[in-house]
C-alpha positions in Angstrom: -7.3 63.2 21.5 -6.7 59.6 20.0 -6.5 56.3 21.7 -3.0 55.5 20.6 -1.4 58.6 21.6 -1.5 58.5 25.6 -1.3 54.8 25.4 1.8 54.5 23.5 3.5 57.6 25.3 2.8 56.2 28.6 4.1 52.6 27.8 6.4 53.2 25.0 9.2 50.9 26.2 7.4 47.8 27.5 4.9 47.6 24.7 7.0 48.7 21.8 4.1 51.1 20.8 5.2 54.8 20.5 3.1 57.7 19.3 5.9 60.1 18.6 5.8 59.3 14.9 2.4 61.1 14.4 2.5 63.8 11.9 2.5 67.2 13.4 0.0 68.7 10.8 -2.5 66.5 12.3 -2.2 67.7 15.9 -2.4 71.1 17.7 -0.7 72.1 21.1 -3.0 71.9 24.0 -1.9 73.6 27.1 -4.8 73.1 29.2 -5.7 76.6 29.7 -6.3 78.1 26.1 -9.8 77.1 24.5 -9.5 75.7 20.9 -9.8 78.4 18.2 -12.1 77.7 15.3 -11.8 79.7 12.1 -14.9 78.3 10.3 -13.3 75.2 8.8 -10.6 73.7 11.2 -9.2 74.5 14.6 -6.6 77.2 14.3 -3.2 76.2 15.7 -1.6 78.3 18.2 1.3 80.7 17.4 3.9 78.3 18.9 3.0 75.8 16.3 4.7 77.7 13.6 8.3 77.5 15.1 7.7 74.3 17.0 8.1 75.9 20.5 4.8 74.6 21.9 5.8 73.5 25.5 2.8 71.3 26.1 0.9 68.4 24.5 1.6 64.9 23.8 3.8 65.8 21.0 6.1 67.8 23.1 5.7 66.8 26.9 6.0 63.0 27.5 5.2 63.3 31.2 1.6 64.0 30.5 0.3 60.8 32.1 2.2 61.6 35.3 0.6 65.0 35.5 -2.8 63.6 35.1 -2.3 60.7 37.8 -3.1 60.8 41.5 0.5 60.2 42.4 3.3 60.7 39.8 6.0 58.6 41.2 3.7 55.5 41.0 3.5 56.0 37.2 7.2 56.3 37.0 7.8 53.2 39.1 5.3 51.2 36.9 7.0 52.3 33.7 10.3 51.3 35.1 9.3 47.9 36.4 7.5 47.0 33.2 10.4 48.1 31.0 12.8 46.0 33.2 10.7 42.9 33.1 9.9 43.2 29.3 13.8 43.8 28.6 15.0 40.9 31.0 12.3 38.5 29.4 13.4 39.5 25.9 17.1 39.2 26.6 16.8 35.7 28.3 14.0 34.2 26.1 14.8 35.5 22.7 18.2 33.9 22.6 16.9 30.5 23.7 14.3 30.8 20.8 16.9 31.8 18.3 18.9 28.8 19.5 16.1 26.4 18.8 15.6 27.8 15.4 19.4 27.4 14.7 19.1 23.7 16.0 16.2 23.0 13.6 18.4 24.2 10.8 15.5 26.2 9.4 17.7 28.9 7.9 21.0 28.6 6.3 24.4 29.6 7.8 23.0 30.2 11.3 24.0 26.9 12.9 26.9 28.7 14.7 24.5 30.0 17.2 22.9 26.5 18.0 25.7 25.6 20.3 24.9 25.5 24.0 27.0 25.7 27.0 26.7 24.1 30.6 24.2 21.8 32.1 21.3 23.7 30.7 22.6 24.3 27.2 22.8 28.1 27.7 23.0 30.0 24.4 25.9 32.3 25.1 26.6 33.0 21.4 23.0 34.0 21.0 23.2 36.1 24.1 26.2 37.9 22.7 24.3 38.5 19.3 21.3 39.8 21.3 23.5 42.2 23.1 25.0 43.6 20.0 21.6 44.1 18.4 20.2 45.7 21.5 23.2 48.2 21.8 22.8 49.0 18.2 19.3 49.9 18.5 20.0 52.0 21.7 23.0 53.8 19.9 20.4 55.2 17.4 19.6 57.6 20.2 15.9 57.9 19.1 13.6 55.0 19.7 10.7 56.9 18.1 12.5 56.5 14.8 12.2 52.7 15.0 9.0 52.5 17.1 6.6 51.7 14.1 8.7 48.7 13.0 9.1 47.3 16.5 5.5 47.8 17.5 4.3 46.1 14.2 6.6 43.1 14.6 5.6 42.7 18.3 1.9 43.0 17.4 2.4 40.4 14.3 4.0 37.9 16.8 1.1 38.4 19.4 -1.4 37.8 16.5 0.4 34.6 15.5 0.5 33.4 19.0 -3.2 33.9 19.4 -4.2 32.4 16.3 -2.1 29.4 17.0 -3.9 28.9 20.3 -7.1 29.3 18.4 -6.2 27.0 15.6 -5.0 24.3 18.0 -8.3 24.5 19.8 -10.4 24.4 16.7 -8.6 21.2 15.6 -9.7 19.5 18.8 -6.1 18.2 19.4 -6.1 16.2 22.7 -2.4 17.4 23.0 -3.3 21.1 23.5 -4.4 21.5 27.0 -4.2 25.2 28.2 -3.7 25.7 31.9 -5.5 29.0 32.0 -8.8 28.2 33.7 -10.9 30.8 31.7 -9.2 30.3 28.3 -11.6 30.5 25.4 -10.5 29.9 21.8 -12.8 32.8 20.4 -11.0 35.3 22.7 -7.8 34.1 21.2 -9.1 34.7 17.7 -10.5 38.1 18.7 -7.2 39.1 20.3 -5.4 38.1 16.9 -7.7 40.2 14.9 -7.4 43.0 17.4 -3.5 42.9 16.8 -3.9 43.3 13.2 -6.2 46.1 13.4 -3.9 48.0 15.8 -1.1 47.3 13.4 -2.9 49.2 10.5 -4.0 52.0 13.0 -0.4 52.7 14.0 1.0 52.5 10.3 -0.4 50.9 7.4 2.7 50.9 5.5 4.7 49.5 8.3 1.9 46.8 8.7 2.3 45.9 5.1 6.2 45.7 5.3 5.7 43.4 8.4 3.2 41.0 6.6 5.5 40.9 3.6 8.5 39.9 5.9 6.5 37.2 7.8 5.1 35.9 4.6 8.7 35.6 3.1 9.9 33.8 5.9 6.8 31.3 6.0 7.2 30.8 2.1 11.0 30.2 2.5 10.5 27.5 5.2 7.6 26.0 3.3 9.7 25.5 0.1 12.7 24.3 2.0 10.7 21.6 3.9 13.1 21.1 6.9 13.4 17.8 8.3 11.7 18.7 11.7 8.5 17.5 13.4 6.9 20.2 15.5 3.4 18.5 16.0 1.7 21.5 14.4 -1.9 22.1 14.4 -1.8 21.5 10.7 -1.2 17.8 11.3 -4.2 17.7 13.8 -6.4 19.5 11.0 -5.2 17.0 8.5 -6.2 14.0 10.9 -9.6 15.9 11.7 -10.4 16.4 8.1 -9.5 13.0 7.1 -11.8 11.5 9.6 -14.7 13.7 9.0 -14.3 13.1 5.3 -14.1 9.3 5.7 -17.3 9.3 7.9 -19.1 11.5 5.5 -18.0 9.1 2.5 -19.1 6.2 4.3 -22.7 7.5 4.6 -22.6 8.5 0.8 -24.4 6.1 -1.6 -22.2 4.8 -4.5 -22.9 5.8 -8.0 -21.3 4.5 -11.3 -20.3 7.9 -12.3 -18.1 8.3 -9.2 -16.4 4.8 -9.6 -12.8 5.0 -9.0 -10.3 2.0 -9.3 -9.1 1.4 -5.8 -6.3 -1.1 -5.8 -4.6 -3.5 -3.5 -1.3 -4.2 -5.1 0.1 -7.7 -3.9 3.6 -6.7 -4.5 5.3 -8.3 -1.6 8.3 -6.2 -1.1 7.4 -3.2 -2.9 11.0 -2.0 -3.3 12.1 -5.4 -5.1 9.2 -5.1 -7.5 9.2 -1.4 -8.3 7.8 -2.0 -11.9 4.7 -3.5 -10.5 4.2 -0.4 -8.1 4.9 1.9 -11.0 2.3 0.4 -13.2 -0.3 0.5 -10.5 0.5 4.2 -9.9 0.0 5.0 -13.6 -3.6 3.9 -13.0 -4.3 5.5 -9.7 -2.3 8.6 -10.2 -2.7 9.7 -6.7 -6.4 10.3 -7.3 -7.6 6.9 -6.3 -6.6 4.6 -3.4 -3.7 2.4 -3.8 -2.5 -0.1 -1.1 0.8 -1.9 -1.4 0.2 -5.3 0.5 3.0 -7.6 2.0 2.5 -11.0 3.2 5.5 -11.5 5.6 6.1 -15.2 5.5 6.3 -15.9 9.2 3.9 -16.7 11.9 3.0 -13.8 14.1 5.2 -13.2 17.1 6.4 -10.1 19.0 9.8 -10.2 17.1 8.2 -10.4 13.8 6.0 -7.5 14.7 9.1 -5.5 15.5 10.5 -6.4 12.0 7.2 -5.5 10.3 7.1 -2.0 12.2 10.6 -1.3 10.7 9.6 -2.4 7.3 6.6 -0.2 7.4 8.7 2.9 8.1 11.3 2.0 5.5 8.9 1.1 2.8 6.8 4.1 3.4 9.8 6.3 2.9 10.8 4.3 -0.3 7.2 5.0 -1.6 7.6 8.8 -0.7 10.9 9.1 -2.3 9.6 7.2 -5.5 6.8 9.7 -5.8 4.2 6.9 -5.4 1.0 8.1 -3.6 0.1 4.9 -2.0 -0.3 3.2 1.5 1.9 0.2 2.8 0.0 -2.6 4.6 1.4 -6.0 5.8 0.5 -9.0 7.6 2.4 -11.8 9.2 1.5 -15.3 7.9 3.6 -18.3 6.8 1.0 -18.9 4.0 0.8 -16.5 1.2 -2.9 -17.4 0.5 -3.9 -17.0 4.3 -2.1 -13.7 4.4 -3.6 -12.4 1.3 -7.0 -13.5 2.6 -6.5 -11.2 5.7 -5.4 -8.3 3.5 -8.5 -8.8 1.2 -10.8 -8.7 4.2 -9.2 -5.9 6.4 -7.5 -3.4 3.9 -9.3 -0.2 3.7 -11.7 1.8 5.8 -15.4 2.4 4.9 -15.9 3.2 1.3 -12.1 3.8 0.9 -11.5 0.1 0.3 -9.8 -1.7 -2.5 -12.1 -3.1 -5.2 -9.4 -4.3 -7.6 -6.5 -6.6 -6.8 -3.3 -6.4 -8.8 -0.8 -9.1 -8.7 2.2 -10.1 -10.9 2.3 -13.0 -13.2 4.1 -16.1 -11.7 6.5 -16.7 -14.5 8.2 -19.4 -12.7 5.2 -21.7 -11.9 6.6 -24.6 -14.0 10.3 -24.2 -13.3 11.8 -27.3 -11.6 8.8 -29.6 -12.2 6.0 -30.5 -9.8 8.1 -30.7 -6.6 6.0 -30.6 -3.3 7.4 -26.9 -2.6 6.4 -25.9 -6.3 2.9 -27.2 -6.1 2.5 -25.6 -2.8 3.3 -22.1 -4.2 1.5 -22.9 -7.3 -1.7 -23.7 -5.3 -1.3 -20.6 -3.1 -1.0 -18.3 -6.0 -4.0 -19.8 -7.7 -6.0 -19.8 -4.7 -5.3 -16.1 -4.1 -6.8 -15.2 -7.4 -9.9 -17.4 -6.6 -10.2 -15.8 -3.1 -10.3 -12.3 -4.8 -13.1 -13.4 -7.0 -14.9 -14.8 -4.0 -14.5 -11.6 -2.3 -16.3 -9.7 -5.3 -13.1 -8.1 -6.3 -11.9 -7.4 -9.8 -8.4 -9.0 -10.5 -5.7 -7.8 -12.6 -2.6 -9.9 -13.4 0.5 -8.2 -15.0 3.3 -9.8 -16.9 6.1 -7.7 -17.8 7.2 -9.5 -21.0 9.8 -12.1 -20.1 11.9 -10.1 -17.7 9.5 -10.5 -14.9 9.0 -8.1 -12.1 11.4 -8.9 -9.3 14.8 -7.1 -10.0 16.4 -7.5 -6.7 18.5 -10.4 -7.7 19.8 -8.7 -11.0 20.5 -5.6 -8.9 22.8 -7.3 -6.6 24.5 -9.2 -9.3 25.2 -6.3 -11.5 26.0 -4.0 -8.6 23.4 -1.3 -9.6 22.8 1.5 -7.0 25.7 0.7 -4.6 23.6 -1.8 -2.5 24.2 -2.6 1.1 22.7 -5.9 2.1 21.5 -7.0 5.6 20.0 -10.5 6.2 17.7 -11.1 9.1 16.9 -14.9 9.6 13.6 -15.4 11.3 13.5 -19.1 11.8 12.7 -20.8 15.1 16.5 -21.3 16.1 17.3 -17.8 15.4 14.3 -16.5 17.2 15.6 -18.3 20.5 18.9 -16.5 20.5 19.3 -13.8 23.0 21.0 -11.4 20.7 18.3 -11.3 18.1 17.0 -7.9 19.1 20.4 -6.4 19.1 20.8 -7.7 15.4 17.7 -6.3 14.3 18.3 -2.9 16.1 21.8 -2.5 14.6 20.5 -3.5 11.2 17.7 -0.9 11.5 20.4 1.8 12.5 22.5 0.8 9.4 19.5 1.3 7.1 18.4 4.6 8.8 22.2 6.0 8.4 22.2 4.7 4.6 19.0 6.6 3.8 20.2 9.8 5.3 23.2 9.8 2.8 23.1 11.6 -0.5 20.2 10.7 -2.5 20.5 12.9 -5.3 18.4 11.9 -8.3 20.0 10.7 -11.4 17.8 10.5 -14.7 19.0 6.8 -15.4 19.4 5.6 -11.7 16.0 5.1 -10.3 15.7 4.6 -6.6 15.6 1.0 -5.8 16.0 -1.1 -2.6 14.8 -2.0 0.8 13.9 -5.4 1.5 13.5 -8.3 -0.7 11.3 -11.2 -0.1 12.8 -14.6 -0.5 10.5 -17.5 0.0 12.9 -20.1 -0.6 15.4 -19.2 2.0 12.7 -18.0 4.6 14.4 -14.8 5.2 13.6 -11.1 4.9 16.5 -9.5 3.0 17.0 -5.8 3.3 18.7 -4.2 0.3 19.4 -0.5 0.6 20.2 1.4 -2.6 21.1 4.9 -2.9 20.9 7.2 -5.8 24.3 8.8 -6.4 26.4 10.3 -9.0 28.8 7.4 -9.9 32.2 8.3 -11.3 32.1 5.1 -13.4 30.0 4.8 -16.4 27.4 2.2 -16.2 27.9 -1.0 -18.4 25.5 -2.1 -21.0 24.0 -4.7 -18.7 23.6 -2.0 -16.0 21.9 0.3 -18.4 19.6 -2.4 -19.6 18.7 -3.2 -16.0 18.0 0.4 -15.0 15.9 0.8 -18.2 13.8 -2.3 -17.3 13.3 -1.3 -13.6 12.1 2.3 -14.8 10.1 0.9 -17.8 6.7 2.2 -16.5 8.2 5.5 -15.5 9.4 6.7 -18.9 6.8 8.1 -21.1 6.4 6.6 -24.6 5.5 8.9 -27.4 3.0 7.8 -30.0 2.3 4.7 -28.0 -0.4 2.0 -28.6 -2.6 0.0 -26.3 -4.3 -3.1 -27.8 -7.5 -4.0 -25.7 -8.9 -7.5 -26.2 -12.4 -7.3 -24.9 -13.4 -10.9 -25.0 -16.0 -11.0 -22.2 -18.2 -8.3 -20.7 -17.0 -7.8 -17.1 -18.8 -4.4 -16.3 -16.5 -2.4 -18.5 -13.2 -2.5 -16.4 -11.2 -4.0 -19.3 -12.0 -0.7 -21.3 -11.7 1.8 -18.3 -8.1 0.7 -17.2 -6.7 1.2 -20.7 -8.5 4.7 -21.0 -6.9 5.7 -17.6 -3.5 4.8 -19.0 -4.1 7.1 -22.0 -4.8 10.4 -20.0 -2.0 12.6 -18.4 0.5 11.5 -15.7 0.6 8.2 -17.3 3.6 6.6 -19.0 1.3 6.0 -22.1 -0.3 9.5 -22.0 -1.8 10.1 -25.5 -1.3 6.5 -26.6 -3.8 5.0 -29.3 -6.4 2.7 -28.3 -6.9 -0.3 -30.5 -9.9 -2.4 -29.6 -10.3 -6.1 -30.5 -13.6 -8.0 -30.0 -14.9 -11.4 -31.2 -17.7 -12.4 -33.4 -19.5 -15.7 -33.7 -20.2 -15.2 -37.4 -18.3 -13.6 -40.1 -21.4 -12.3 -41.9 -22.2 -9.9 -39.0 -18.7 -8.6 -38.5 -19.3 -5.2 -40.0 -22.6 -4.8 -37.9 -20.8 -5.6 -34.8 -17.9 -3.4 -35.5 -20.2 -0.4 -36.1 -22.0 -1.3 -32.9 -18.8 -1.6 -30.9 -17.7 1.9 -32.3 -21.0 3.4 -31.3 -20.7 1.8 -27.8 -17.3 3.2 -27.3 -18.3 6.6 -28.4 -21.4 6.6 -26.0 -18.7 5.6 -23.2 -16.7 8.7 -24.3 -13.7 6.5 -24.6 -11.3 7.6 -27.4 -10.2 4.8 -29.8 -8.3 4.7 -33.0 -9.4 1.4 -34.4 -11.9 -1.4 -33.8 -11.4 -5.0 -35.0 -13.6 -7.8 -35.0 -12.2 -11.2 -34.9 -14.2 -14.1 -36.2 -12.1 -17.1 -36.4 -11.6 -17.4 -32.5 -13.3 -20.9 -32.9 -10.7 -22.2 -35.3 -8.3 -25.0 -33.9 -4.9 -23.8 -32.7 -1.8 -24.6 -34.9 0.1 -27.9 -34.3 3.1 -25.9 -33.2 1.1 -24.1 -30.6 -0.3 -27.4 -29.4 3.3 -28.7 -29.0 4.5 -25.9 -27.0 1.4 -26.1 -24.6 1.7 -29.9 -24.3 5.5 -29.7 -23.4 4.4 -27.0 -20.8 1.7 -29.1 -19.2 3.1 -32.6 -19.5 5.2 -32.6 -16.2 2.0 -31.6 -14.4 -0.2 -34.5 -15.7 -0.9 -37.2 -13.1 -1.9 -40.7 -14.2 -3.7 -41.7 -11.0 -7.0 -39.7 -11.0 -7.8 -40.8 -7.6 -4.5 -39.8 -5.9 -4.0 -36.7 -7.9 -2.0 -34.0 -5.9 -3.8 -30.6 -5.5 -2.8 -28.4 -8.2 -1.8 -31.2 -10.9 -4.2 -31.9 -13.8 -5.4 -35.3 -15.1 -6.3 -36.6 -18.7 -9.8 -36.6 -17.7 -9.7 -33.0 -16.8 -7.9 -32.1 -20.0 -10.3 -34.0 -22.1 -13.2 -32.1 -20.4 -11.8 -28.8 -20.8 -10.3 -29.4 -24.3 -12.6 -27.0 -26.2 -11.8 -24.3 -23.6 -8.1 -25.0 -23.9 -8.2 -24.7 -27.8 -10.1 -21.4 -27.3 -7.2 -20.0 -25.1 -4.4 -21.2 -27.4 -6.2 -19.7 -30.3 -6.4 -16.5 -28.4 -2.7 -16.7 -27.7 -2.1 -17.0 -31.6 -4.3 -14.1 -32.3 -2.4 -11.8 -29.9 0.8 -12.8 -31.5 -0.7 -12.0 -34.9 -2.0 -8.7 -34.0 -0.5 -7.2 -30.9 3.2 -7.7 -31.2 3.9 -4.1 -32.0 1.8 -2.7 -29.0 3.2 -1.1 -26.0 0.7 -2.7 -23.8 -1.8 -5.6 -24.3 -4.9 -5.7 -22.2 -6.8 -9.1 -22.3 -9.9 -10.3 -20.5 -8.8 -12.7 -17.8 -10.5 -16.2 -17.7 -12.4 -16.9 -14.5 -10.9 -20.0 -12.7 -14.0 -21.8 -11.6 -13.6 -23.8 -8.3 -13.4 -27.5 -8.8 -13.6 -27.0 -12.6 -9.9 -26.3 -13.5 -6.7 -27.1 -11.8 -3.9 -24.7 -10.9 -1.5 -26.0 -13.3 -3.9 -26.0 -16.3 -5.1 -22.5 -15.5 -1.5 -21.1 -15.2 -0.6 -22.9 -18.5 -3.5 -21.1 -20.2 -2.3 -17.6 -18.9 1.3 -18.4 -19.7 0.5 -19.3 -23.3 -1.7 -16.1 -23.8 1.0 -13.8 -22.4 4.3 -15.4 -23.3 6.8 -13.4 -25.7 4.2 -10.5 -25.8 4.9 -6.9 -24.8 3.8 -6.1 -21.2 0.5 -7.7 -20.8 -2.3 -7.0 -18.3 -5.1 -9.6 -17.8 -8.2 -7.9 -16.4 -11.5 -9.3 -15.1 -14.1 -7.1 -13.6 -16.7 -8.4 -10.9 -19.6 -7.6 -13.1 -20.3 -4.3 -11.4 -20.6 -1.4 -14.2 -17.8 1.0 -14.0 -19.0 2.9 -17.2 -22.1 4.9 -18.0 -23.4 6.7 -21.0 -24.3 9.8 -18.8 -21.6 12.3 -17.7 
């Protein structure tokens, strides 16, 4: 006699396990009186087995447990009580669970049953559905026909519940606090395994069908990605794995073969400078750390912190929708340089810390002349670059041709993306008002409502928006842009703006990257262009043209061969290597005239009272040779790299006390003006390339 037979026969209703489906050829009728008959091979069945008239045995007499018990009525009462309690529990709890599933909108077209009635939100519609299903099953008239399916579905549910308890315990989540005194997670795991074993003992075919049904539901929910947060153990595991991985990484010694460019992108408001964020994402590609840093231009206060928390939620969502795998970090400081210093010091954790700072080029550095405000912004920008070098970080400066990187103003003027704008002024007078918090809250609610609207992607309409940083007006401006299908055709100006914004998202076929490796910086000037040529980059498959300088024209061929051999050892694919020998030639007169007109407003006559950031004739004379070299480099760039899709140049190092902010920015401006997108790179002398794989 098997274990399943008497167990399922006696408790067929409360447990859902029934043994009536066992095949007759594998059993014989036992009347308790006749001994089994053996014919030498198998037990011979009695004569009544031929015409199915045997009155005894588990297959024919369901009250066998009552006959074997000490007092039969006690068994009957127990079965009745267990059946009643299980039925009531199912009829009461199942509709509530179904109502919760409907409210979460996990499956389509079941929201009708989510409605609740009364104070306790009773699921009357779900009650009615449960009643209809129960009556339909009872109407079959033979529960044994569906017993295998019911039993396996119950056991699968019990297995999942047991495993969920085990998984929550294994994740060490403080939120999982079982009230049972003798709870043990290994007992839960054992219970889950036993449920699965019993499923296959009952019927392996039905067990496989059950697994298929549960897997199909799980895959559907996984694919649909419903907007619900259950606080699942998966989230607890993600935290635990990330924490243990960080600790393990912190104890790992660094090696050049495992070098990764980990970027801190000083993009301010990431949504107003999507091109800068996209370019950095082409380098990191989700395989390296990327942090978007935002210096909120206000002194710390409780209300500023409140705005920063809202910005963090909004910009994190913006990064997710733009499919940029990056983190968002912000600090509150009225000074850009002081705020950047804070980001340089505190961003990252353990070995997962930025080693490169990426910043956009300040195209308006000389606009409006040397006013007090302009000089202050110029000095802070220049000081930020110096601080990055002092912090032993590599520095990258990106110039996006002449169009710049901040498109928020053009978006608003050309009405691209159906923007909704909310200005929150955080000056001292506004912060003293009683209604400030209400204004902030209402603005945040409007933002959340706007982001919940249709955001269907349009090929030529990238997602733009959320807040714009305006230093001049000292305000945080929130611009929410939604991707929608527009019934109007975009104008030529709108198409041009959209193309400019998504410039670093559109793949360029048969592209070319010109690398001007002027100084040895550890190899970063070569590594970043190489990363831009591999998959998941807008310049995937681009040709790499390397330019370097030579001090003598007689050794050009030898240096060219040496450079080609060096690149081959580094396993960096290239299409051409060019050696420039006339870097020491004087720049053309027209180049000098352009530079002189650019720097003239920033030359101060009184050297003893020269404002910080401006230059003097003495400084210009002392750095004349270096200035000529930078201007000659600018000429060579225009002669050789105008047809490139990206130009990468070694960034000059701004020596403290040796060069003024205005002179340094004039060098960078001359080197990059009227060129294709240009990236100036300077490593921290740490080797990032190796001959060995």
